[in-house]
C-alpha positions as CSV (number, residue, x, y, z in Angstrom):
1,M,-0.1,0.0,-0.1
2,T,1.6,3.5,-1.0
3,K,0.7,6.6,1.0
4,N,-0.9,9.5,-0.4
5,S,0.6,13.1,-0.5
6,G,-1.9,14.4,1.8
7,G,-0.8,12.3,4.5
8,G,-1.8,8.8,3.0
9,W,-4.0,6.1,4.0
10,L,-2.9,6.8,7.4
11,E,-4.7,10.2,8.2
12,P,-8.7,8.5,8.2
13,I,-6.9,5.9,10.6
14,R,-5.4,9.0,13.1
15,A,-8.9,10.6,12.7
16,G,-10.6,7.6,13.9
17,W,-8.4,6.8,16.3
18,M,-8.8,10.7,18.0
19,C,-12.6,10.3,17.6
20,S,-12.5,7.0,19.8
21,V,-10.1,8.6,22.1
22,L,-12.5,11.6,22.6
23,A,-15.8,9.4,22.7
24,V,-14.1,7.5,25.8
25,L,-13.1,10.6,27.6
26,A,-16.0,12.7,26.9
27,G,-18.8,10.1,26.5
28,V,-19.8,11.3,23.0
29,G,-20.2,9.3,19.8
30,C,-18.2,9.6,16.4
31,S,-19.6,10.3,12.8
32,G,-17.7,10.2,9.4
33,A,-14.8,7.9,8.6
34,G,-14.5,4.7,10.6
35,S,-17.5,5.0,12.8
36,T,-20.4,3.1,11.3
37,N,-21.2,1.3,14.5
38,A,-21.3,4.0,17.0
39,S,-24.2,4.3,19.2
40,S,-26.8,6.4,17.7
41,S,-28.1,7.9,21.1
42,A,-24.7,9.7,21.8
43,P,-23.7,13.1,20.8
44,R,-21.7,13.0,17.7
45,V,-18.3,14.4,16.8
46,S,-17.1,14.9,13.2
47,V,-14.0,14.1,11.7
48,S,-13.6,17.6,10.9
49,S,-13.9,18.5,14.7
50,V,-11.2,15.9,15.5
51,A,-8.9,17.4,12.7
52,S,-9.0,20.6,14.6
53,V,-6.9,19.0,17.7
54,S,-5.1,16.4,15.3
55,S,-1.8,18.6,15.6
56,V,-2.0,18.2,19.4
57,V,-3.1,14.5,19.4
58,A,-1.0,13.0,16.2
59,S,2.3,13.5,18.2
60,I,1.4,10.9,20.7
61,V,0.2,8.1,17.7
62,A,2.3,9.2,14.7
63,S,5.1,7.1,13.4
64,P,8.5,8.9,13.1
65,E,8.0,8.6,9.2
66,S,4.3,10.4,9.1
67,R,5.6,13.1,11.8
68,S,8.4,13.7,9.1
69,A,5.8,14.0,6.3
70,Q,3.3,16.1,8.4
71,S,6.1,18.1,9.1
72,T,7.3,18.2,5.3
73,N,3.7,18.5,3.9
74,S,2.3,20.5,6.7
75,S,0.4,22.4,3.9
76,S,-1.6,19.5,2.6
77,S,-5.3,19.1,3.4
78,L,-7.3,16.5,4.7
79,P,-8.7,14.2,2.0
80,A,-12.5,13.6,1.9
81,P,-13.9,10.9,3.8
82,S,-15.5,9.4,1.2
83,S,-12.2,8.8,-1.1
84,L,-10.4,7.1,1.8
85,Q,-8.7,3.8,1.4
86,V,-8.6,2.1,4.7
87,P,-7.6,-1.3,4.9
88,S,-10.3,-3.5,6.6
89,S,-7.6,-5.0,8.9
90,L,-7.6,-1.4,10.6
91,Q,-11.3,-0.5,10.3
92,V,-11.9,-2.5,13.5
93,L,-9.3,-0.8,15.5
94,S,-11.0,2.4,14.3
95,S,-14.6,1.8,14.4
96,E,-15.3,-1.1,16.7
97,A,-12.5,-2.5,19.1
98,A,-12.0,-0.5,22.3
99,L,-8.7,1.0,22.7
100,P,-6.3,-1.0,25.3
101,S,-6.5,0.5,28.9
102,S,-3.2,1.3,28.6
103,S,-3.5,3.5,25.7
104,L,-6.1,5.3,27.5
105,V,-4.2,5.8,30.4
106,A,-1.3,7.1,28.1
107,A,-3.8,9.0,26.0
108,S,-5.7,10.7,29.0
109,S,-3.1,11.4,31.5
110,A,-2.6,14.9,32.7
111,P,-1.3,16.6,35.7
112,S,-3.6,15.7,39.0
113,V,-4.8,18.3,41.2
114,S,-5.2,17.5,45.2
115,A,-8.3,18.0,47.1
116,P,-8.1,21.0,49.7
117,N,-7.0,20.4,53.4
118,L,-10.3,20.9,55.7
119,V,-9.5,22.6,59.0
120,P,-10.2,20.6,62.1
121,S,-13.3,21.2,64.1
122,A,-13.4,21.9,67.8
123,A,-15.7,22.8,70.7
124,F,-15.5,23.0,74.4
125,V,-17.0,20.2,76.5
126,R,-16.4,21.9,79.9
127,P,-16.6,24.4,81.2
128,L,-19.0,25.8,78.5
129,P,-18.6,29.7,77.1
130,G,-20.2,32.0,79.7
131,A,-19.9,29.3,82.6
132,K,-19.9,31.1,86.3
133,L,-17.4,28.8,88.6
134,P,-16.7,29.3,92.3
135,E,-13.8,30.9,93.5
136,G,-11.0,28.7,94.8
137,Q,-11.8,25.3,93.1
138,P,-9.6,24.1,90.2
139,V,-10.9,24.6,86.6
140,T,-10.7,21.5,84.1
141,V,-10.9,22.6,80.5
142,E,-11.8,20.0,78.0
143,V,-12.4,20.3,74.1
144,D,-13.8,17.8,71.4
145,A,-11.5,18.2,68.6
146,T,-12.0,16.2,65.2
147,D,-10.4,16.4,61.5
148,A,-13.0,14.7,58.7
149,D,-9.5,14.2,56.4
150,G,-7.0,13.3,58.9
151,A,-6.2,13.6,62.6
152,I,-5.5,16.0,65.3
153,T,-1.7,15.9,66.3
154,Q,-1.9,18.9,68.8
155,A,-4.4,21.0,70.9
156,L,-2.5,24.0,73.1
157,L,-4.3,25.7,75.7
158,F,-4.1,29.2,76.5
159,V,-5.5,31.1,79.5
160,D,-5.8,34.9,79.3
161,G,-3.2,34.6,76.4
162,V,-0.6,32.6,78.2
163,R,0.5,29.2,77.0
164,V,-0.6,26.7,79.6
165,A,0.2,22.9,77.9
166,A,0.1,21.5,74.7
167,L,-1.4,17.9,74.4
168,T,-0.8,15.7,71.6
169,N,-3.1,12.8,72.0
170,S,-6.9,12.5,73.2
171,P,-8.4,13.0,75.2
172,W,-7.9,16.7,74.9
173,R,-8.4,17.6,78.6
174,W,-6.5,20.0,80.8
175,P,-7.0,18.7,84.5
176,G,-7.3,21.8,87.3
177,N,-6.0,19.9,90.0
178,L,-2.7,19.2,87.9
179,L,-2.0,22.8,86.0
180,P,-1.2,25.7,88.3
181,P,-2.7,28.2,86.1
182,L,-5.9,26.5,86.1
183,G,-6.2,26.0,89.9
184,A,-5.8,29.7,91.1
185,L,-8.0,31.6,88.8
186,T,-8.7,34.6,90.5
187,L,-12.2,36.6,90.5
188,G,-13.4,37.9,87.3
189,T,-13.7,36.8,83.5
190,H,-11.0,35.1,81.9
191,E,-10.5,34.1,78.4
192,L,-9.8,30.0,77.4
193,R,-8.4,29.8,74.1
194,V,-7.4,26.4,72.5
195,Q,-5.6,26.0,69.2
196,V,-6.1,22.7,67.3
197,T,-3.8,21.6,64.7
198,D,-4.2,18.4,62.2
199,N,-1.6,16.4,60.5
200,L,-1.3,18.4,57.5
201,G,-0.6,21.8,59.6
202,A,-4.2,23.4,59.2
203,R,-5.3,25.0,62.7
204,T,-8.7,25.9,64.4
205,V,-8.5,28.3,67.4
206,I,-11.9,28.4,69.6
207,S,-12.3,30.7,72.7
208,A,-14.8,30.9,75.7
209,N,-14.9,33.6,78.3
210,I,-15.8,32.1,82.0
211,E,-16.4,34.2,85.0
212,I,-14.9,33.4,88.6
213,V,-17.4,34.3,91.4
214,K,-17.9,34.0,95.1
215,L,-18.7,30.7,96.5
216,N,-22.6,31.3,97.7
217,N,-23.8,28.2,99.5
218,A,-27.2,28.1,100.9
219,P,-27.6,29.2,104.7
220,S,-27.5,26.5,107.0
221,V,-30.6,26.7,109.1
222,T,-31.2,24.2,112.3
223,F,-34.3,24.1,114.7
224,V,-33.1,24.2,118.4
225,Y,-36.6,23.6,119.5
226,P,-39.1,22.3,119.5
227,A,-37.4,19.0,119.2
228,A,-38.6,17.0,115.9
229,A,-40.3,14.4,118.3
230,D,-42.2,16.7,120.2
231,R,-45.9,15.6,121.6
232,L,-47.4,18.0,123.2
233,P,-50.9,18.3,125.4
234,L,-53.8,19.7,123.8
235,G,-53.9,23.7,124.6
236,S,-50.2,23.9,124.8
237,S,-48.1,26.7,123.6
238,V,-44.9,26.6,121.5
239,D,-41.9,28.5,121.8
240,V,-39.6,28.6,118.5
241,L,-35.8,29.0,118.4
242,V,-33.7,28.8,115.2
243,E,-30.1,29.0,114.4
244,A,-29.0,30.2,111.0
245,S,-25.6,31.1,109.4
246,D,-24.0,31.6,106.2
247,I,-20.3,30.6,105.7
248,E,-19.7,33.1,103.0
249,G,-21.4,36.2,104.5
250,G,-24.3,37.5,106.7
251,I,-28.3,36.5,107.2
252,D,-30.2,39.2,105.9
253,K,-33.7,37.9,107.0
254,L,-35.3,34.6,108.6
255,V,-38.7,34.0,108.4
256,L,-40.9,31.6,110.2
257,E,-43.9,29.8,108.9
258,I,-46.6,27.4,110.8
259,D,-48.5,25.4,108.3
260,G,-47.6,28.0,105.8
261,I,-48.6,31.0,107.2
262,A,-46.0,33.4,107.8
263,L,-45.2,34.7,111.3
264,E,-43.0,37.6,112.4
265,T,-39.8,38.0,110.1
266,K,-36.4,38.7,112.0
267,M,-33.9,40.6,110.7
268,V,-31.3,40.0,113.3
269,P,-30.5,37.2,116.0
270,P,-31.9,35.7,118.0
271,Y,-34.2,34.2,116.0
272,Q,-36.7,33.4,118.4
273,W,-40.6,33.4,118.7
274,T,-42.4,33.1,121.9
275,A,-45.9,32.1,122.4
276,A,-46.3,35.1,125.0
277,V,-45.8,37.2,122.1
278,E,-46.8,35.2,118.8
279,K,-50.3,33.9,119.6
280,R,-50.3,31.5,116.8
281,L,-48.1,29.4,118.9
282,A,-50.4,29.7,121.7
283,N,-53.2,27.4,123.0
284,L,-52.7,24.9,120.2
285,S,-55.4,22.5,119.0
286,A,-55.4,18.7,118.6
287,G,-53.5,18.2,115.3
288,T,-50.1,17.9,113.7
289,Y,-48.0,21.2,112.6
290,T,-45.1,21.9,110.6
291,L,-42.9,24.8,111.2
292,T,-40.6,26.1,108.4
293,A,-37.8,28.2,108.8
294,I,-36.5,30.1,105.8
295,A,-33.4,32.0,106.0
296,T,-32.1,34.3,103.2
297,D,-28.6,35.6,103.2
298,D,-26.8,38.6,102.0
299,Q,-26.5,37.6,98.4
300,G,-30.4,36.5,98.2
301,R,-29.9,32.8,98.4
302,T,-32.3,31.1,100.6
303,G,-32.0,27.8,102.8
304,S,-34.5,26.2,105.1
305,A,-35.8,23.6,107.6
306,S,-38.6,22.1,109.0
307,K,-40.0,20.6,112.2
308,R,-43.0,18.7,113.0
309,F,-44.7,18.6,116.1
310,E,-48.2,16.9,117.7
311,I,-50.8,18.2,119.7
312,S,-52.7,15.3,121.5
313,A,-55.0,15.1,124.4
314,A,-53.2,12.0,125.1
315,A,-49.8,13.5,125.9
316,L,-49.3,13.9,129.4
317,S,-49.3,17.6,130.9
318,S,-45.9,17.2,132.5
319,Q,-44.3,16.1,129.7
320,G,-41.2,18.0,128.8
321,E,-38.2,17.2,126.3
322,V,-34.6,17.1,127.9
323,A,-32.6,18.5,124.9
324,T,-34.6,21.3,124.2
325,G,-34.8,21.9,128.2
326,A,-31.2,22.1,128.1
327,Y,-30.9,24.9,125.5
328,Q,-33.5,26.7,127.1
329,Y,-31.9,26.5,130.4
330,R,-28.8,28.1,128.9
331,Q,-30.9,31.0,127.5
332,Y,-32.8,31.7,130.6
333,C,-30.9,30.5,133.9
334,I,-27.3,29.7,133.0
335,E,-26.4,33.4,133.8
336,C,-27.8,33.2,137.6
337,H,-27.8,29.4,138.6
338,G,-24.2,28.4,136.4
339,K,-23.8,25.8,133.9
340,V,-24.4,22.8,135.9
341,G,-27.0,24.5,138.4
342,Q,-24.1,25.3,141.0
343,G,-25.2,29.0,141.3
344,T,-23.5,32.4,141.1
345,S,-23.9,35.5,143.2
346,R,-26.9,36.2,141.4
347,G,-28.7,32.6,141.9
348,T,-29.0,29.9,144.3
349,D,-27.6,26.5,143.7
350,L,-29.9,24.0,142.2
351,A,-28.8,20.7,144.0
352,S,-31.1,18.4,145.2
353,L,-33.9,20.4,143.5
354,P,-37.2,19.1,144.6
355,E,-40.0,18.6,142.3
356,V,-42.4,20.6,144.5
357,L,-41.6,23.9,145.5
358,T,-43.6,26.2,148.2
359,K,-43.8,29.9,147.8
360,N,-46.3,32.2,149.9
361,G,-47.8,29.3,151.3
362,I,-48.5,27.6,147.7
363,A,-47.4,24.7,146.4
364,Y,-46.1,24.7,142.9
365,S,-44.4,21.9,140.4
366,L,-41.4,22.9,139.0
367,A,-42.5,23.8,135.8
368,A,-45.4,25.8,137.5
369,Y,-43.0,27.5,139.4
370,I,-40.7,28.5,136.5
371,E,-43.5,29.5,134.6
372,A,-45.1,31.8,137.4
373,F,-41.6,33.0,138.7
374,M,-38.6,32.6,136.2
375,P,-36.3,33.9,134.8
376,K,-36.1,36.2,137.2
377,F,-35.8,39.5,135.2
378,Q,-37.7,38.3,132.2
379,V,-40.6,36.2,134.1
380,A,-43.3,35.4,131.3
381,Q,-40.8,34.7,128.6
382,C,-40.8,30.9,129.7
383,V,-44.2,29.4,129.9
384,D,-46.2,26.3,129.1
385,Q,-44.0,24.0,127.4
386,C,-40.6,26.0,127.7
387,A,-41.2,25.9,131.6
388,R,-41.9,22.1,131.3
389,N,-38.9,21.4,128.8
390,I,-36.4,23.3,131.6
391,A,-38.2,21.5,134.7
392,T,-37.5,17.9,133.0
393,Y,-33.9,19.0,132.1
394,L,-33.2,20.2,136.0
395,L,-34.6,17.2,137.2
396,A,-33.4,14.4,134.4
397,Q,-30.3,15.4,132.8
398,L,-28.7,18.3,135.2
399,P,-27.5,16.5,138.1
400,I,-25.6,14.2,136.0
401,E,-23.9,16.8,134.2
402,R,-23.1,18.3,137.4
403,R,-21.5,15.2,138.9
404,Q,-19.2,14.6,135.5
405,Q,-17.8,18.1,136.0
406,D,-17.0,17.6,139.4
407,A,-15.2,14.5,138.6
408,L,-12.7,16.1,136.4
409,V,-9.1,16.8,137.6
410,A,-7.2,19.8,136.3
411,N,-3.9,19.2,134.8
412,S,-2.1,22.6,134.0
413,V,0.5,21.1,131.6
414,A,-2.2,19.4,129.6
415,G,-3.8,22.9,129.5
416,A,-0.7,24.4,128.5
417,A,-0.7,22.2,125.3
418,S,-4.5,22.7,124.9
419,Y,-3.9,26.8,125.1
420,Q,-1.2,26.3,122.3
421,Q,-3.6,24.6,120.3
422,H,-6.8,26.6,120.6
423,C,-6.0,30.0,122.3
424,V,-2.9,31.2,121.4
425,A,-3.3,32.1,117.7
426,C,-5.8,34.9,119.3
427,H,-4.7,35.7,122.9
428,G,-1.2,35.5,122.6
429,P,1.6,33.3,124.3
430,R,1.1,35.0,127.7
431,A,-3.0,35.6,127.2
432,L,-2.5,39.2,127.2
433,G,-4.5,39.8,124.0
434,S,-4.0,41.8,120.7
435,D,-5.5,44.4,118.8
436,R,-8.3,42.3,117.7
437,Y,-8.9,39.8,120.7
438,P,-9.1,40.6,124.3
439,P,-6.6,39.6,127.1
440,L,-7.7,36.5,129.4
441,L,-5.4,37.6,132.2
442,P,-5.5,38.8,135.0
443,L,-8.7,36.9,135.5
444,R,-11.5,38.3,136.4
445,E,-14.6,37.6,138.6
446,E,-16.6,34.6,138.4
447,D,-19.6,36.3,136.5
448,D,-17.5,38.9,134.4
449,Y,-17.2,36.8,131.2
450,P,-19.4,37.6,128.4
451,L,-20.8,34.7,126.5
452,T,-23.0,34.3,123.4
453,L,-25.5,31.3,123.4
454,H,-27.8,30.8,120.5
455,S,-27.6,34.5,120.1
456,S,-28.4,35.3,123.5
457,F,-26.1,37.0,125.7
458,V,-25.1,36.0,129.4
459,R,-22.5,36.6,131.7
460,T,-20.6,33.6,133.1
461,D,-17.3,32.4,134.6
462,V,-14.2,31.8,133.1
463,L,-14.7,27.9,132.9
464,T,-18.1,28.3,131.3
465,K,-17.0,30.7,128.6
466,I,-14.4,28.4,127.5
467,D,-16.6,25.1,128.0
468,L,-19.5,26.6,125.7
469,G,-18.1,29.5,123.9
470,M,-14.2,29.1,122.9
471,P,-12.7,29.0,120.7
472,V,-14.9,30.8,118.3
473,S,-15.0,30.0,114.7
474,R,-12.6,31.8,111.9
475,T,-15.7,34.2,111.4
476,G,-15.9,35.2,114.9
477,V,-19.2,33.0,115.3
478,V,-19.7,31.2,118.8
479,D,-23.0,29.3,118.3
480,G,-22.1,25.7,116.9
481,F,-18.2,26.1,116.9
482,A,-17.7,25.7,120.5
483,E,-17.3,22.1,120.7
484,L,-13.5,21.7,120.3
485,C,-12.5,22.3,123.9
486,Q,-15.2,21.3,126.2
487,G,-15.1,19.3,129.7
488,Q,-11.5,18.0,130.4
489,C,-10.0,20.6,128.0
490,A,-11.8,23.7,129.4
491,V,-10.9,22.5,133.1
492,D,-7.2,22.2,132.1
493,I,-6.9,25.7,130.3
494,V,-8.2,27.5,133.1
495,A,-5.7,25.4,135.6
496,Y,-3.0,26.4,133.3
497,L,-4.2,30.3,133.1
498,N,-4.2,30.8,136.7
499,E,-0.5,29.4,137.0
500,L,0.2,32.0,134.1
501,A,-1.4,34.4,135.9
502,T,1.3,34.4,139.2
503,Q,4.1,34.5,136.4
504,L,2.9,38.2,135.1
505,T,5.0,41.1,135.6
506,P,3.6,44.4,137.0
507,E,3.9,45.9,133.4
508,E,2.0,42.9,131.7
509,R,-0.8,43.3,134.4
510,L,-0.9,47.1,133.9
511,Q,-1.0,46.4,130.2
512,A,-3.8,43.7,130.3
513,Q,-5.7,45.8,132.3
514,V,-5.7,48.8,130.1
515,A,-6.6,46.6,126.9
516,S,-9.1,45.3,129.0
517,G,-10.6,48.8,129.9
518,K,-10.2,50.3,126.4
519,R,-12.6,47.6,125.4
520,Y,-14.9,48.0,128.2
521,Y,-14.8,52.0,127.9
522,S,-15.6,51.7,124.2
523,A,-18.7,49.6,124.9
524,H,-20.3,51.5,127.6
525,C,-18.5,55.2,127.5
526,A,-17.4,56.4,124.3
527,T,-21.2,57.1,123.0
528,C,-21.4,59.7,125.8
529,H,-17.9,61.0,126.4
530,R,-16.5,60.2,123.0
531,E,-13.5,57.5,122.1
532,D,-10.9,60.1,123.4
533,G,-12.9,61.6,126.7
534,S,-13.1,64.9,125.4
535,R,-17.0,65.3,126.1
536,D,-17.5,65.7,130.1
537,L,-14.6,63.6,131.1
538,L,-11.3,65.0,130.8
539,P,-9.3,66.6,132.3
540,L,-10.2,64.7,135.6
541,R,-10.7,66.3,138.6
542,P,-7.9,66.0,141.0
543,E,-9.8,63.8,143.5
544,L,-10.7,61.1,140.5
545,V,-6.7,60.9,140.1
546,K,-5.8,59.8,143.3
547,P,-6.0,57.7,145.3
548,D,-5.7,55.0,142.5
549,T,-6.4,51.9,144.8
550,L,-9.6,50.5,142.9
551,D,-11.4,49.9,146.3
552,E,-14.1,52.1,148.2
553,R,-11.4,55.0,148.7
554,D,-10.9,55.2,144.6
555,L,-13.9,58.1,143.9
556,L,-13.4,57.1,140.1
557,F,-13.7,53.5,140.6
558,V,-17.0,54.0,142.9
559,Y,-18.3,56.1,140.4
560,N,-17.8,54.2,137.5
561,R,-19.1,50.7,139.3
562,D,-22.2,52.5,140.9
563,L,-23.3,55.1,138.3
564,M,-22.1,54.3,134.6
565,P,-23.3,54.1,132.0
566,K,-26.4,56.1,133.1
567,R,-28.6,54.0,130.8
568,D,-27.7,50.6,132.7
569,P,-25.6,51.2,135.8
570,K,-25.5,47.4,136.5
571,A,-23.9,47.0,132.6
572,C,-20.5,47.7,133.9
573,I,-19.6,46.7,137.6
574,G,-16.7,44.6,138.7
575,V,-13.7,44.2,136.8
576,C,-15.4,46.3,134.2
577,A,-15.5,48.9,136.5
578,K,-12.0,48.5,137.9
579,D,-10.5,48.1,134.3
580,V,-12.3,51.3,132.8
581,S,-10.9,53.3,135.5
582,V,-7.4,52.2,135.0
583,Y,-7.7,53.0,131.1
584,I,-9.1,56.4,131.6
585,R,-6.0,57.2,134.1
586,E,-3.2,55.5,132.2
587,A,-4.4,55.9,128.6
588,L,-7.0,58.8,128.3
589,A,-5.7,61.0,130.9
590,R,-1.8,61.3,130.3
């Protein structure tokens, strides 16, 4: 077979081959020479269209000779399809036979373009954005991080712009108890930022603001009385005492409800309601009653407690509750009769107390006597169930407590150790006090120690003061915090203080008296005379300066003891009057 001058018999074959390639790549059919068996439904590509790209494709399949001839005869035109003489052995190649896959690859290969790398995704698991977290607690940070087309290789945490730690494996969690920056976040707003990186270097940054706030627990509310199991006679009256406290602040108010009906709201302690004042608590009919106390703290959070008691015709009229009676005894009786009924300068010893007492020729049960005549300065404050409770306590429990205290043997060596443990931080190594806390020495007279019991203020001896009222809590609250040094511990500390008192120098004694006198003066005298004594006090008249013997010859002491303060001359007697007199002479008048 001979070649024609316009490219020869190979040119139609080349065109057919190119058409076949395009048909495979583009999904179209061929028309013209060599395409008699192409699908009739496919789009058609003519030989003339193929010729327009022949210069590109021909270099792939043309023989060296044909490429040379094409270069030589570049001006020759493509023969008309009807004049082509295609060998029958090659028509299959051009019209029916599929090209080998290797040929298709070679013919269609081109530079590949990679898919873009997707950035990782991340979200906070904890804390959530905008969270308010309590002060003083570690903050653990955790995020959920994924990468759709790869893997997470690093997660980096920043707090307020400062790098904290990087993680290279899941879980993506930064423990607050192990990382100091997360364990000491201060009050206020803080920014948490996490940068997540995938295996191809793509990064995502997420951030969240959190706020550290002061912890505000609900107030603690406790019924002191009545007791939970109270079963009272028909027509009884009930007194109520509630204790409430808040570790972060103070109590703003306390409301008492009886079966959902609100009684008087108390703004300050003691949180006490008596039947003598609150008529809804008096002369109760048969049934079960529910008391609910609701305390609100200074930040508006509330706490509550409830107690139920029963009024029944079957209950004995003499029935009293020992535990409640103990509380009420301390409120109404301890100042005159002492912690275990030992008596004081203001009240009798209650040892061997009879169940029936006689006054003005009339016999009274102990409960009736208390209701009619006690407490001496607050008659009618403890009636009905209150009187029965105290009577029951006096007869059943107080004698036992008296015997237990009398059996204690003081040990000053043990007292020194207990003083170091419980007292030295506030009152100093020599018990001389500080600017904030009063001196314990010299020891005062038996009834000259102020004590807070269930928000009632009484005067007691030093042993009772320590046993029931010391040490105070870190917030200065006595109630409920005085259990650390009772009984033997209190007896031992008093023994140690008596021993320490003998070792004080005259200068230390004077220092203690001046410090004590300053406190008494501020409490009883400063309102009228001012803190510096400039109103109607200084300068002292000569007869008030000497003698300074702190006895009947000392006119300043006698004046303070008998006449001051004017609103209540009995408020500052004994050691109080002595210490105030020393403070005026040694501090104010100098």
